N, C-alpha and C positions, 0 to 999 in steps of 0.2 A: 662687115667691117666693124672693128671694135669701137666702143664709144670713146669719144675724145677725153683726154685727161684735162680735168678742170682745176684751175687755181683760183684761190681767193687771195686778193692782195688788199690789205687795209692800211690806210694812212694813219697818222697820229690824230691829234685833235683834242687831247685831254678829255673833259666831260662830254664833248661832242662825239667821242668815240662810241657812245651808246647807239648811235645810228648804225654802226657795223652789225650790231646784234639784230637790228631790224632787217638788214640785208640777209643775214644768215637765216632768219626766220622765213623770209620769202623763198630762199633757196630750198629750205626744208619742205615748205608747202608745195613747191613745184617739183619735188623729188630730184633736186639737183645736188649732188654731193661733190665737195671739193676734195681732190686727191693731194693738193699742194696748198700750203698756207704760208704766206709771206707777209710780214708786217713790221712796223716800227711803232714804238710807244703804244697808243691805244689799239692800233691794228695788231701789234704783237700780242697784247693781252687777249683780244678776241680770238686770234688764230691759235694761240697756245691752248686755250681751253676747248675750242672747237675740235682741234686735232686730237684731243684725248677723250672725245665722246660726250662732252658737255652739250646739252641741247640749248637752243636759243631760249626756251622757256626757263631753264635753270639759270641762265645768265641774266635774263630779264628780272628774275626774282631778286637779284642783288639790289635792284633799284626800287622795289615795291615797299610800301609801308609795312611794318611788322605784322599787322593784322591781315594782310593779304599774301604774306610770304609763306612758302613751303617750310615745313618744320625742319627738313634735313638740309636746306640750302642756306649756308651762312651768307649774310649780306656783305657786299664790298663797301665797308664803311669808310667815311672820309678820314677817320683817324689813322687808317693804315698808311695814309700818305703824309702823316704828320710826325715822322720819326725824329727822335732826338739825335744829336751827333754821337758817333761811336768814339771809342778811345783814340783811334788813329786821327780822326778829324779834330778832336780836342787837343791833341799834341801839336798839331801844325796850325798856326794862326791863319796861314794862307788857305789851307784846305778847309778850315772851319768857315772862312768867309767866302768860299767859292760858290756857296748857295745857301738858301735859307733853311732847307730841310734835308733830312737823310731819307733815302729810299729803302733802308734796311728793313723797316717794319713791313713794308709792302712785299719785299722779297720773301720774308718768312710766311706771309699769308699765301702767296702763290705756291711756295714749296709745300705747305700743309694741305692745300686743296687739290693739287694735281695728283692723279693716280701714279704717275712716274715723273721723275725729275731728270730723265735722261733722254736726250734726243734720239739715241740709238735704239731705244726700245719702242719707238713709235711706228705704227703702220703708215700713217700719213707722213708726208714730207713737210716738216715745219722748219722755216727759216726766219730768223730774227736778226734785224740789223741794228747796229749802234755806230756811234762816231767816236773815234779815238781822239781824246782831248789834245794829245800832243802831236797832232798833225798827220797821223798815218791814215787818214781817210775813213772810208766805210769799212766796218768789220762785220762779217756774217757769221752767225752762230747756227749750227745745224749740220745735218749729214752732208759730207763732202767739204765742209768748211771746219769751223771750230766746234766739233760735236762733243768734246770732252767736258765742256762747260755745262753746269746744270741749267736746265731750262729757266728755273726761277731767277738765277743770276743774270742770264741773258735778257730776260724780259725786264728785270729791274734796271739794268744798264740802259736798255733801249728807251726806258720811260723817264730818264733823267732830263727833264726840261731845263735848259741852261738858266742859271741864276735862281731858279726856284728850288732845284735839287742839287746837292753836291754831287759831282761826278762819282760814279760807282766803280770801285776797284775790283778787278778780276785778275788774279795773278799779280804781275808787276805793272799792269797798264790801267788807265782810268778812262771811263767811257761815259758818254752822254747820249741824249736823244738821237736816234738814227736819222731823223729827218733833217738834222743839221747838214748832212751830206746830200741826201736824196729824199724827196718827198715820197716817192713810190719806187720800189725796187722790182718793177715788172720784169726786168732782165733776168732776175734770179728765178722767177717762175718759168720763164721761157727756157732757160738753161736746165731747169729741173724736169723738162719734158712736157710742159703745159701746151695744149692745143687751143684751149679757151681760157681767157683770163677775165675774171670778174673783179673789177676794181671798185672798192668802196672808198670814196674820197669825200671828206667832210669840209673841204676848204672852198666850196663854191661861194664866190662873192655875192652879197645881197644886191639885187637889182631893184631900185626904188621905182614906184609907179610914176609914169609921166605926169609932170605937174605937181607931184607930191613934194613934201619937205625933204631937204637933203639930210644925209647922215651927220653933217657938220653940226647940226642943231642938237645932236644928242651928246656932244662932248668929245673929249680927246680919246676916251676908251673905245668909243664906237668907231672913230676914225682909225685908231691903231688896229682894232680887230679886223676892219675891212682891209687895211693895208696887208696884214698877214695873209688873209684869204686870197687877195689878188696875187701876191708874190708866189705863194705855194701852189695856187691853182695854175699859174702860168708855168711853173716848173713841171707840174704834172703833164700839162699839154705837150710840152717839149719832149718829155720822156716818152709819151705815147707816139708822137710823131717819129721819134728815133726808132722805136720798136717796129713801127710800120715799115720803115725803110729797110731795117735789118732783117725782119722776119715777116714778109708780106702775107704769109699764110695763117698767121696767128689771129684769132678773133679776140678782140678786146671790147668788153662790155662795161661801160662806165656808169656807175651809179653815184650821182653827186647831188643829193637833195639840197634844197635851199635852207641852209642853217646859218646864213651870214649874220643874222641879227641876234643869234643866241650867244651868250658869253661862253668862253672856253672853260671856266672853272666852276660854274654853277650846276648843281644837280636838280634844281627846281624845275628845269625844262626837259628832264630826261624823257618823260612820256611823249612830249611833242616831237622831240628829235628822233626817238625810236620809231614813231609812226611815220614820220617823213622818210626815213631810210627804208622802212618796210614797203611803203606805197610806191616809191620810185623804183625800188628793186623789183617788186612784183610786176609792175608795168613793163619794165625793160626786159627782164628775164623771161616773162611769159611770151612776149613778142618774139624773142630770140628762139624760144623753145618751139613756137609754132612754125618757125622757119626751118626747124630741124637742126639747129646749131649743136644741140647736145646729143644727137643721135648718131652721128658719123663724123669721122675726122674732117674738120672744116678745110675748105679750100681758099676762102677769102676772108680776110680780116675785116671786122665790122666794129664801128664804135657806136654805142648807144649812150645818149646823154639825157640827163634829167631835164 
């Protein structure tokens, strides 16, 4: 029996998305290769580079200090996300005030680093999701969907966190973060032929120790961060439950490390978040591999949680 088709599905999460690289590193060590990559925002970034042969080590290098970094691997600098408004945005007061920053500089970085900027040239099946600002719901970029759009543009559109980035224009439409519509698009992985879906979700809420101090004592930002984690984590659980009902033979392995106390926008904790993603993935995926999940087409869907 042929080995099952494996999909990697990554959530968003801004700086927390570094945990996705930890998951990919664990997959590499366990000799698990994804045939399908699906993602929004940070998950789209990780999936796009992985689908084109970038190794986890190369992606980890983006976050290392310059004295520990490989000479040929350009870092993913924070300034790439600090783009100035383009001409169209400056001409429209409304467009200019629709977000603080432009994603254009990051789009150029992605286009320069990817070996190909065309979905149709990829051996792996890459799917990137975004949300149409004007109410047309989830939009999917990739083979079988909108594959004429450059990968860099799709990833940039998917990464436009509302209010932080101005919506990204592709053709005559405007797009923002794909998670506005759906936290995880597991359904796309299943429709693309996945038998096993590895989910990397960074929105697990922080659970305090019994008798310990409440998050309320850390201020409004901590409470807001926990609220986002709770909302998006619940959306993820409902999505997985729906996949279970619709496709009972699909195996879903969920890696959701405890990143609840880490901020979404700070790179200072990159090392800790990467390690947590790696360790949780190694534990969950190694257990699944011992059960033979990756050796033959699965018959029963299983959920592994951190």
